[in-house]
N, C-alpha and C positions, 0 to 999 in steps of 0.2 A: 242561672245558678251562680252564686257568688264565689269568687276566688279568694282564698286565704292570703292575706298580705302579712308576712312575718317581719314586721319592723324590728330592727335591733338598734338600740340606742347605745352608742359607744361614747363614754365620757371619762377621760383621764384613766383609761384602762379598766373601768368598772362598769358593770351592767347589773341593774337590780330590777326585778319585776315585783310590783306591789299592788295591793288593792283589788277589790272585786271588779273594778272596771277594766282590768287588764291593761294598765298603762305602764310604759317603761319609764323609769326615773334614773337620773344620774346627777353627778355634781358638776359645777361649772369648771371651766379651765382656768387655772392659775390663781384662783381665790375661792373662799367659801361660797357655796351656791346662793344665788339670789332667789328667794322663794317665788318671785313673780315669774321666773323662767325655769324653775326646777324640774317641772314635769312636761313630758310631751303629751298634750291633752287630746289625743286622738286614739281610736281603737286599733287593735292589731289587724283587724280585717275590715274591708269596706262595708259601709251600710247599704250602699247601692252601687251598681255597675251599669253604665249606659253604653250600649253598643252604637258606634257611629255609622252613618251611611257610607257607601262606597266613596262618595265625594270627599269624605274626611278620613280616608284610610291613613293619610300621613298628617294627621292633626299635629300642628307644631306650636300652638299657643292658644291660651284661653284667658278670658277676662269677663267680669260680671257687670251686668247692669247695676249701677250704683243704687237704684231704688228697688228693682224687682229681682229678688234673689233666685227666682226660678228661671230666669232668662240669662243665658251666657252667650258670649261672642267668641268665635273661633276662627282660626286661619289654617290653611293647609299649605304645607311646604310645596313650593313650585307654582302655586296659583295665587294671583292677586284677587282673592275673593273673600269677602266678609260673610261668615255664616252666623245666623241667629238661631240658637238652639233653645228649645223650650223643654225643660226637664219634666214638667208636669205631663206634657204630651209625648215626651221621649222622641222628638223629631226636630229636624231643621225646618223652621217655619219661614225663612227668608234668606236669600243670597243676593249679594251686591258686588259687582266688580269695581275695583279701585285702581287698577293698573295693568301692566303687562306681566306675563309669566316671569318668575324669578325665584330667588331663594329666600322666602319669607319665614321668619323664625319665631316671632313673639308679638303679642298684642296687649295693649293696655288702654284703659279709658278712665277719664275723670268726670264723665257725665256731660262734658262740653264737647270733647273731641275724642276720636279714636287715634291711637298712635301705633303704627305697625312697623316693626323693626326688620330690616333686611340684613342678611349675614355680613355685608360689607360695612354696616354701620349707618346706612341710609335709613331715614325715618319718613314714613308717609303719614300725613295727618289729614283728617277730614271730619266734618261736624258730626256730633252725636245727634242724629235725627232720623226720621223715616227716610228710607232710600229707595230708589228705583233699581233698575238693573245695572246702572253704571254710576259711579261716584267720581266727582272731580276732586282728586286728592293733591295736596302739596307734596312734592318730593324734595326733601331737605337733606343735602349732602354736606360733608365736611364738619359734622358735629363732633366726631371722635376720630382719633388717629387710625391709620390703616391697620386692619386686623380682622379677626373673625368674631362676630357677636351673635348671641342667641337669646339674650335676656334683657327685657325692658319692663319696668313696673312703676306704678304711681305710688307715692307715699301720701295717703290721705291726710296725714298730720301736717304736712307742709305744702301739699299740692304740687310737688316737684316730681320730675321723671328721673329714674335711675337706670343707667345702662351699664351692663357688666361684660367685660371681655371674656371670651371663651379661649382665644389664643391670640396673644399680642406680644410683639417683640419685647416691649418694656418688661413684661412679666417674666419672660424666659430669662432675661438678664438679671433681674433683681429678686426673684423668688417671691413675687407678689401676685395678687389677683386684683387688677385695676378696674375701676369703674368711673363713670362720669355722670354729673348731675345736670339736668336740662330744665330750663324754665320755659313754659308756654305762654305766649302772649294771647291777647283776647281774640286774635284772628287765627290761632292755631299754629303760628310760626314758633320756632324753637331757637334757643340760644344755649350754649354750654356755659355754665356759671361756676363749676367746681369739679374737682377730681378727688377720688378717695381710693384707698387700697386696703387689701386684707393681707396680712402677713401669713404666708403659707406655713411658717414654723409654728404658728399658733394652731393651725389646723392639724399639723403633724403631732402636736402635743395631745390632741384628742384621739388620733388614730395613727400610730406609727407606720402603718402600711402605706400611707400617703407620703411620698418622699419629696416631690418637687412641686407639683401643681395639681389643681383640679380644673375641670372644663365644664363650666355651668351651662345648663340648657334653658333655664327659666328661673325667675325669682318673683317673690310677692311679699307684701308687708302684712304682718298680723298686728293690728292696731292695739288691741287690749294689752298685750305684753310688750309692745314696741320692739318686736323682733322681726328680722328678715329671715325668710325661708328661701334657701337657694338650692335648686334642684340640679343634680348632675346625672344625666343618663349614663354616660360612659363610666363614671366612677360609682354608679349604683348607690347614691346616697342623697339625703337632704341635709344641708348644712344650716344650722340655726345660729344666727349672730344677734348681738344686741343692736341698739339703734345706731351705734357708731361702727358697725361691721366688725366688732370683736367676736371671734368664734366662741360659741358656747357649747354646742352639741353637734354630734353627727348621728343621724338616723339612717341606718343601713336597710337596703332591701335587695332581694335577689332577682335574677332574670325571670324566675317563675312568677314573681309578684307583678311585675310590669314588663311588657315586652320591650318597649322603647319609650320611656317617659320623657316628654318634651315640653309639657305645660304644667303650671301650678298656679292656683288662685284660691282666694277666699270669697265666700259670698257675704252678704250683709250680716248673717248670724254667725260668722266665723267658722262655718263648716268648711273643711278643706277638700279641694278637688285636684286630682292629678290626671292629666291627659296623656295618653300613650298612643304612639303610632302603632300600626298593625305589625310592622316588622315582618316576621315569617308567619304570622297568624292571618286570619281572614279579614279582620276589621279593627279599626282604631277604637279605643274605649276611653271613657271618662269615669274615674273612680271617685265616689263621694265618701268622705269620712266625717261623720257628725261630731261636733264639739261635745266633749263629755264633761267639761267643767268650765 
């Protein structure tokens, strides 16, 4: 049975529901809206809901096979295990261990390597290839300053990795949301090449209830509109930004919509997926929202 997901789009204090496809629309922050990003192109309720097995009760990150849209890769908080999930068969079809137990928060892949983010900013990399029960992964520390991190994503347009702070000292002092850009070498090693930040005042302009900061859980890139989708479980919202991380929209959801959403990703057809930990429910879930335009 499908759960109804009552998305609310908040943009400069106005919310408008239009069209037979039941999409929410709003204007951009700070200037007339750009038609390429004017609408949130996903339905109010999910097209499909996938119940995760017990091993993925605390699903904390999802990423897609760059070629096969019906195959996703997931990680579980506390376990260094890569799960291969087949949406057509609605089941986990393979598992591989890549390290010791720890606080693993998000996963990304560029089709060459997997990149798994630990909460302290450590990134584990290993080749994108058929695996056995154990994977030899590189553990790369010191890429980002001390803090708490839950979001890592690939930008297919520049093939770089983006890591976003959840709670960092710099942000508490400056009223920003800071992130770091990583470049992968041919052997999967990583180096930090840039830093970016989001002005929280621009987020507050979209939603005055946000006073100081947001705490991201995951992020992903929507290539066709060149937008970032940033999920915050604690703040119960998805923040949409432009390519340069300027906030454009806030899409709100309630606790009834997702128990504890910790993962977000697009497949090759730009259908949107949100992964939620079980929380107080019996099982973790992945919600699929088909692209409507």
